[in-house]
C-alpha positions as CSV (number, residue, x, y, z in Angstrom):
1,M,-28.5,-27.2,-14.4
2,T,-27.4,-27.4,-10.8
3,N,-29.5,-25.2,-8.5
4,L,-28.0,-23.5,-5.5
5,I,-30.3,-23.1,-2.5
6,K,-29.7,-21.6,0.9
7,A,-29.2,-24.4,3.5
8,G,-31.8,-24.7,6.2
9,I,-31.2,-25.6,9.8
10,G,-32.8,-29.0,9.3
11,E,-29.9,-29.9,6.9
12,T,-27.1,-29.3,9.4
13,E,-26.4,-33.0,10.1
14,E,-26.6,-33.9,6.5
15,I,-24.1,-31.2,5.6
16,L,-21.8,-32.3,8.3
17,E,-22.0,-35.9,7.0
18,F,-21.4,-34.6,3.5
19,Y,-18.1,-32.9,4.6
20,Q,-17.0,-36.0,6.5
21,N,-17.5,-38.0,3.3
22,V,-15.5,-35.5,1.4
23,I,-12.7,-35.6,3.9
24,S,-12.5,-39.4,3.8
25,S,-12.9,-39.6,0.0
26,T,-10.2,-37.1,-0.8
27,K,-7.5,-38.7,1.3
28,G,-4.5,-39.6,-0.9
29,T,-5.7,-37.3,-3.7
30,E,-4.4,-33.9,-4.8
31,F,-7.4,-32.3,-2.9
32,K,-5.6,-31.9,0.4
33,T,-8.1,-29.8,2.3
34,R,-6.6,-30.7,5.7
35,W,-10.2,-30.5,7.0
36,S,-11.0,-32.6,10.1
37,E,-13.6,-32.9,12.8
38,R,-12.5,-29.4,13.9
39,Y,-13.5,-27.8,10.5
40,P,-16.0,-27.7,9.0
41,N,-17.8,-28.6,12.2
42,L,-21.4,-28.5,13.4
43,E,-21.0,-25.0,15.0
44,Y,-19.5,-23.6,11.8
45,I,-22.3,-25.0,9.7
46,E,-25.1,-23.9,12.1
47,T,-23.6,-20.4,12.2
48,G,-23.4,-20.2,8.4
49,I,-27.0,-21.3,8.1
50,K,-28.3,-18.9,10.7
51,N,-26.5,-16.1,8.9
52,Q,-28.0,-17.3,5.6
53,E,-24.5,-17.8,4.2
54,F,-24.5,-21.5,3.6
55,Y,-25.5,-23.0,0.2
56,I,-26.1,-26.5,-1.0
57,C,-26.8,-28.2,-4.2
58,I,-29.0,-31.3,-4.2
59,E,-29.4,-34.0,-6.8
60,D,-31.5,-37.1,-6.3
61,N,-32.3,-35.9,-2.7
62,K,-28.6,-35.9,-1.8
63,I,-26.2,-33.0,-1.2
64,I,-23.7,-33.0,-4.0
65,A,-22.0,-29.7,-3.1
66,C,-21.9,-27.1,-0.4
67,F,-20.0,-24.0,0.6
68,A,-20.4,-20.7,2.4
69,L,-20.5,-17.2,0.8
70,N,-19.9,-14.0,2.7
71,N,-17.5,-11.1,3.0
72,H,-15.8,-12.2,6.2
73,F,-12.0,-12.4,5.9
74,E,-8.9,-12.8,8.0
75,P,-7.6,-9.5,9.3
76,K,-4.3,-10.1,7.5
77,Y,-6.2,-9.9,4.2
78,E,-6.5,-6.1,4.7
79,N,-2.7,-5.9,4.1
80,I,-2.8,-7.9,0.9
81,N,-2.2,-6.1,-2.4
82,W,-5.4,-7.4,-4.1
83,M,-6.0,-6.9,-7.8
84,I,-8.8,-4.4,-7.1
85,D,-9.7,-2.1,-4.2
86,A,-13.0,-3.1,-2.9
87,K,-15.0,-2.4,0.3
88,P,-16.2,-5.4,2.3
89,D,-19.7,-5.1,0.9
90,E,-18.3,-5.3,-2.7
91,I,-16.5,-8.6,-2.0
92,I,-17.7,-12.2,-2.0
93,I,-15.5,-14.8,-0.3
94,I,-16.0,-18.5,-0.9
95,H,-15.4,-20.8,2.2
96,A,-15.4,-24.6,2.6
97,F,-16.2,-25.2,-1.1
98,A,-16.7,-28.9,-1.8
99,V,-18.3,-31.1,-4.5
100,T,-18.9,-34.8,-3.8
101,S,-16.0,-36.8,-5.1
102,N,-18.0,-39.1,-7.4
103,L,-19.0,-36.0,-9.4
104,A,-15.5,-34.6,-9.6
105,G,-14.6,-33.5,-13.1
106,K,-18.2,-33.4,-14.3
107,G,-18.6,-29.6,-14.5
108,I,-20.6,-29.2,-11.2
109,G,-18.0,-26.8,-9.8
110,K,-18.1,-24.7,-12.9
111,E,-21.9,-24.6,-12.9
112,I,-21.9,-23.5,-9.3
113,F,-19.3,-20.9,-9.8
114,N,-21.2,-19.4,-12.8
115,Q,-24.2,-19.0,-10.5
116,I,-22.1,-17.4,-7.8
117,K,-20.7,-15.1,-10.4
118,E,-24.1,-14.2,-11.8
119,N,-25.6,-13.5,-8.3
120,S,-22.5,-11.5,-7.3
121,L,-22.8,-9.3,-10.4
122,K,-26.5,-8.8,-9.7
123,N,-25.6,-7.6,-6.2
124,N,-23.0,-5.2,-7.4
125,K,-20.0,-7.1,-6.1
126,K,-16.6,-6.2,-7.6
127,T,-14.6,-9.4,-6.8
128,I,-14.8,-13.0,-5.6
129,R,-12.0,-14.2,-3.4
130,I,-10.9,-17.6,-2.0
131,D,-8.0,-18.8,0.1
132,I,-6.6,-22.3,-0.5
133,I,-4.4,-24.1,2.0
134,D,-0.8,-24.8,1.0
135,G,-0.6,-28.3,-0.6
136,N,-4.2,-28.4,-2.0
137,T,-3.1,-28.5,-5.6
138,G,-6.5,-29.9,-6.7
139,A,-8.4,-26.9,-5.5
140,K,-5.7,-24.5,-7.0
141,K,-6.1,-26.2,-10.4
142,V,-9.9,-26.0,-10.2
143,F,-10.1,-22.3,-9.3
144,E,-7.3,-21.3,-11.8
145,K,-9.3,-23.1,-14.5
146,L,-12.3,-21.0,-13.5
147,G,-10.3,-17.8,-14.0
148,F,-9.2,-17.0,-10.5
149,E,-5.8,-15.4,-10.4
150,Y,-3.1,-15.9,-7.7
151,V,-2.6,-12.8,-5.6
152,D,-0.4,-13.7,-2.7
153,T,0.4,-16.2,0.1
154,A,-0.3,-15.4,3.7
155,E,0.3,-17.3,7.0
156,I,-3.0,-17.6,8.8
157,T,-4.0,-19.3,12.0
158,H,-7.0,-21.5,11.1
159,Q,-9.1,-23.6,13.4
160,A,-8.6,-26.8,11.4
161,V,-4.8,-26.7,11.1
162,G,-3.3,-23.9,13.3
163,L,-0.7,-21.6,11.6
164,E,-0.5,-22.5,7.9
165,K,0.2,-20.9,4.6
166,F,-2.8,-20.0,2.4
167,H,-2.7,-19.1,-1.2
168,L,-5.0,-16.2,-2.0
169,Y,-6.9,-16.0,-5.3
170,E,-9.2,-13.4,-6.8
171,Y,-11.7,-13.3,-9.7
172,L,-12.5,-9.8,-10.9
173,L,-16.1,-9.1,-11.7
174,K,-15.6,-5.4,-12.3
175,K,-12.5,-4.8,-14.3
176,E,-11.2,-1.7,-12.5
177,K,-7.7,-2.9,-11.7
178,H,-5.8,-1.8,-8.6
179,L,-3.1,0.8,-9.3
């Protein structure tokens, strides 16, 4: 089983290198993250670690996956007709989720998501949300397979790409549907 651990400040450079490897190894694939040196960058990673929001998975002393979990969302998300009404402290949002490409399709993402789901339920969260940049069909397929449902598309200004369309997905933990 893959174990999630909170990243420490001493892992910042290794996490940055991990993302740079993901960026280069996914070029020409259906995983079009549109990430660059602007995102995820050192400042983003350090801030996530200091806020205790950054997680990594390690296998054979190497990072095989990392991401941030928090309840920070774009202001435009407040106007989205989500599947469930939830206060910010009842929401988990996944950011910058990546698994090393040589382990793609091996169930690592599913194991990680199951742990995120389990921890979210223990902490009384109602929903897990993610946004996926337009054109990243690989990520859309992965999260749909995990049970996320498409909610809407919103134009958001993101530090990596500027103004772009993002597809918004939600996974309900508590089945009280929005009316």
